N, C-alpha and C positions, 0 to 999 in steps of 0.2 A: 784586390777588390773582387775579383771573380770568386775567390775562395770564400770571402765573407758573404757574397750573394748566395753561394751554394749552402752555406750554413744557415742563412735566414730562411731559404726555401725548405731546407730540411726540417727546421723547427716548425714552420707553417704546416708542412705535410704531417708531422707528428701530431700537431694540434687538430688537424682535420680528422686524422685517424681516431684521436680521442673523442672528437665530436660524433663520429660514427658509432663508437661503442656506447656513448651516452645516449644518443638517439635510439639505438636498438634496445637498450635497457629500459628507457622510459616508455617506448612504444609497446614492448612485450608486457610490461607490468600494467600499463593503463589501458591496453586494448580490451574491448568487451568480448568476453568469451562467447557470448551468444552470437555475435556477428561472425566471429571466426568459425564457430560450429556450422553456421548457415552456409558460409562460403565453402567450408570443407565438404559439406553434404552435396554441394553443387559440383564437386570434382576438382576444386582448387587445391593442388598439392602444396603450394606455398602456404596456404592457410592451414593445412594439416600440420605442417612443420611448426608454424607459429603457435598453433593451439597446443601442440605437444610441449613446447617450451613454456607456454603460459601456465599449463597445468602442473608442470614439474620444473620450476625455475632454478632449483638449487645449483646444478652444474652450470647452467647458462650464466647465472649471476656471478658465480666464482670465476668463470672465464672472462667475463666483462671486467671484473675487478682486477684480474691479473693483467689484462691488456691496458687498462687505464693506469695502473701502477707502473708498469714498464715504460709506457709512453711518458709519464711524468718524470721518471728517473732519467730517461734518455734526453728529453728536452731540457731538463735541468743541467745535465752533464754538458750538452752541446753549448748551452747558453753560458754556463759558468766557466767552462774550460777554454772556450774559444772566443765567443763574442765579448765577454767581460774583459778578457786579456787584450783584445784588439782595441776596445774602447779605452782601456787604461793607458795603452801606448799613445792613443790620440790625445787624451787629457794631459799626459805628461808634457806635451808640446805647449800647453798653456801654463805659463808660470804661476798664475793665480790659483789654478786648480791642481797643479802638479802634486802638492803635499797630500791632497785628499783623493788622488786619482783612483786608488784601489777600492776605497770605500764607495766612492761615487759610481764607478763603473759597475761594481757588483750590484749596488742598489738600483741603478737605472735598468740594468738587464733583468734583474729579478722582477721589478715592477712591471716592465713591459710584457715579459713572458707570463706573469700572473694575470695581467689584464687580458691578454689574448687567450690564455687558457680558459678563463672564466667565460669570455664572450663566445669565442669560436669553439672551444672544447666542451662547454657545459650549457650555458644559458640558451644560445641560439639553437643548437640541435634539439634540446629538450622542448623548446617552444614549438619547433617544427613538428616534433614527434607528437605533441599533445594535440596539434591541429588535426592530424589524421593518423591516429595510432594504429588502426587496423591495417591500413595500406603499407605503412613503413614497417610494421611487424612482419607482414608477409614477405616484403622485399629482402629483409636482412635475416630472416629466420634460417634460411639455408646456410649461408656463410657462417653464422654463429654456431650452428650445429656442427659444422665441419671443424671450426676452431675448438669447440668443446671436446671433440674426439681427439684432436691433436694434443691438447693440454690435459687430457684425462688423468694421467698420473699425478700431475701437480694439483689438479682440482681435487682428486681423491685425498691427497695428503692434507690439503687445506681444509676440506670439509670435515674430515675425521678429527683434525686438530681442534677445529671450532666446536664440534659436537662434544669432544672430551672436556673442553673448558666450560661449556654450558652445563654439562653434567656435574662438573666440579663445583660450579656456582649454584647448583640446584634449580636451574632454569629449564623448564620443559617446553617443547615447541607447542604453540597454540594452533589448534585446528582451525581451518577456515570456517568463518561464520556463514550460516545460511542466509539467503536473502529474506529479509523480513517483510511483513505486509506493509509497514510504513514506507519502506524503501520503494516498493512497487507502486504505492500510491503517489509518492513523490515523482517517480519517473513518468507516470501517467499524467500527472499535473503539468510537468515540464513539456511533455509531448503535446498536450492540449494547448499550452501557451504558444508552442512553435507551429501549431497547425497540423500536426501529425494525426491527432485524435480530435474528433468532434466533441463539443461540450456534452452532448447527449450521451456519447459513448463513455466519457469519463464518469458521468453521474450514474450510469447503469452499472459500470464496473464497481464503483464505490458501494452501490446498493447490494451487489452480490457479496462483497466482503462483509458488509453489515449483516447480511442474511445468515452467514455462518456463525455470527456471534449472538444473534437475537434468539431468545427462547420463543417457542411457538405461541406462548400466552400473549406476546406483544402483537401478534397478528390476528388472533382468533376473534370471532364474534362471541361475546359472553353469553352465557346460558339465558340471561334475562331478555336477550334480543333475538333468540332463536325462534323461528316459526316451525312448529312440528305438528305432525298428524297423530291423532289418538285412535288406536285400533279399535277401542270400545265405543267411539262416537259414531253417530250415523254418518253414512257416506256423504250425505248432503252437506253436513257441517265441514267435513274435511275438504270437499270440493269448493266450498266457500273460502276456506283458508287458502287453498291453492289459487283461486281466482283473484283474491285480494293481494296476493304476493307476486313478486317478479322472479322468484327462484324456480329453478328447474329440477331441484332435488330437495327432498324433505326427510328428516328423521321420522321413522315410524315408532311411536312409543306407546306404553301402556300406563295410564294414570299420571305418570310424571316422566320428564325427560331422562331421568336417571335409569329408567327401564326401557332401553332402546332395543327394538326388535330388528332393526335394519334400516336401510336407506331406500326410499322409493323415488323412482324417476317419473316426472310428470308425463313424459312422452309415452310411457308404458300404460299409465292410467288412461291417457287420451286414446291410445290404440284400443284398449279394452272397451272403452265407452263407444267409440265409433263402430267397433265390430258387434256391438249389441250384447256383449258378454257381461256377466255380473262382475263388478269390480271387487276383487278380493285383495285388499292391501297387503295382508300377510303373505300371500302367494307371490306378490310382485316385489316384496322387499328383498334386498340383497344384503349380505353380511356387512356390517360397518367396519371401517378401519379405525382402530383405537390407537391413540398416541398419548404418551405420558406428558404431563404439563411442562416438565423441565426439558423436553427434547428441543434441540436447536432447529430453527426453521429450515436450514439447508438439509438437515437429515430428514425432516418431514417431506420435503420436496422429493427426495430420493425414494422414500417409502411410497409416496403417491404415484411416482413413475413406475415403480416395481409392481404395485398392486393394480394399477389401472383405475383406481377409484379417484373421483374428482372431489371427494369430501372426506375429511377425517374428524373424528370426535376426540376432543381433548379431555382426558380423565385425570383426577387428582389421586393422591396416594390412598384415598379411602374408596376409590372406585366410582365416585360421583362424576357426572358430566360437568366440566368447567366451561366448555364452549365448543365451537366447531370452526374449522378452517377449510376453505375451498381452494382449488387450484387457482382460481381467479385471485384470491387473496395473496397467494404466493407470487403470482405473476406481477401483481401491483407492487409488491415489495421490491421487485427488480426494475420494472419499467416506469413506475409511478402510477398515480391514480388513473383508472380507466373508467370514464363515464359510461353508465349503462345506456343501452339503445333507447330505453323509454325516457331517459332524461329526468327521472323522478328523484334521483339521489341528491340530497342536499349536500353542498360542499362542506367539508370538515374544517376548512380554513377560509375565512372571508375577511378581506381587508376593507375597512370602512374609509370614508372620505377624510376623516380627521387623522388617519394614519394608524388608528388602533386596529386590533385583530379580534374577531369573534371566532372562538375555537370550539369545536365539538369536544365534549368531555371524553370521548372515546378515541381522540387523536393519539396516535402512538407517541411514545416518549422520543423515539429517534427523530421523527419528523418535527416534533416540538423543539428539540435541541437544535436541529438544523435551522428552524425558523428564528430562534433566539441567538444563533451562532454561539452556542455553549457546548463545551466538551462534556461536562457533567452537570448534574443537578443536585441540590441539597437532599441528603438522606436517600439517594437513589439506591445505594447498595444495601443500607439497613432496612428500608421499608420494602424494597423489591417491588416497586410499582411499575406499570408498563403503559399507562395512559396519562393524559392531562388531568383527568379526574383523580387518579391516584396521587399525582403531584400535589394537587390542591388539598386532598385529604391529609397528606403528610404534614402540611403546615398547620391545618386547623386541629388535627387530632380528634375530630368529631365530625358528624354529619352536619355540614353547613346549611344555611338557608339562603334564599335569593337575597342579594344585596350585601352579603358578607364579603369582605375583601381584605387583602394584606398587600404589603409592599416588599419587594425584594429586588435587589440588583438594579435599582433605578426604574423598576416597572411596577405597575399596579395591576393586581389580579382580582377581578370581581366576579363573583358567582352571579350569573344573569338568570339562569333558569335551572330548576331541579325537576327531575322525572322520578318522583317518589323519593327514594333515598340515593338515587344516582345523580351525579352532577352532569347536567345536560349541556349547558352553554357557559363559557367563560370569556370575559372581556379582558384583553391585555392591552394596556395603554402605557405610554412612556411618561415618566415623571420629570424628564429633563435633567436628571441627576447623573453625575459620572458614576460608572459602574463600581469603581473602587471605593467611592466615598458613601455609597448608599448603604444604610443600615437596615437590616431586616426588621420589619414592624408588622405585627399581627393585630388586626382590628376586628372585633366582633360587632 
């Protein structure tokens, strides 16, 4: 009985050792390298060892596999050669089971060892490792490195044999994939759900990612909406333009906005006026910052920071002014709409009591898609529009009039007001139809 007890304890110890190998393997593979790097920077030597194994796991995984294989062979040998034999002798004492004692003893021992191997040697340690992979990885990294050095010759042989077979089969190793933007967004979303990030922080980070993808045309004030000063006009007219506007900077042009002489700051005009000096707009103008219309918004933010200018003029391929963008526009793209201190800006999105939405035609497509909870819009790529007005025009294919409407995706879009040829206000209301079953319908 004492010998049998020792054999059982031996098998259990082998299974526990198998569990340690399994837990170490799972912890090293699933540990987050960022956390290990942070601990390593703080002086944790164990974390440095774990990070070294995580970045170059080939030898480590080979060592683990050698250990698991040997343990499996030993536990099988002990169970099959000793426990099965003892159980067979016991079954021989039972006349009914004696004819089948060899098969039964072998089957019972194999079943029990397999069950214990799966639970104690695999499932339980791996579940423990997944609960706190970084901590377990740092604890076992040192011993595993030591075993890797001891088994280095065997590991070298196995690794080279494996590489040779892979080359023979024409299989090349796959390089590690870089972290994608979508993966980062998913991590931030999970962190927000768990309370690590605030919702405002998540929204701001999402806006920063969008800023890198959006062309500056999506943020600019179009040329038809730009207030500018004419160098050939009387100073009184220019001062009236400044007084009636809330802007602190104005393009100084000659005859048309396409001939821009520079950017004038209101504070410089006011300083000259208070000092009793003659106001010379040309002398006060500073060289403008020009940006191509296809430039990404994040790149424009970098250019604005480098130049120190708070305003950039957007030009098309023919050299004409398409619009302008200010530092405030770029900041709003990151933090959201910032109401002016005067409070005179009309909201671009107004939700009415009946649940419908009154939208400004200049509302950006990104904010429009967020409002509708849509990833893409029809003809977005082909038409290359950047505002709600452009979206409406893509459906009509012509300049609409007030009252024109169409239906799409269970929604009704009605042009409420026109500012000349520009779509000024659009009313969006629900038709109460399932999105998948709604058919596009254009009504003039």
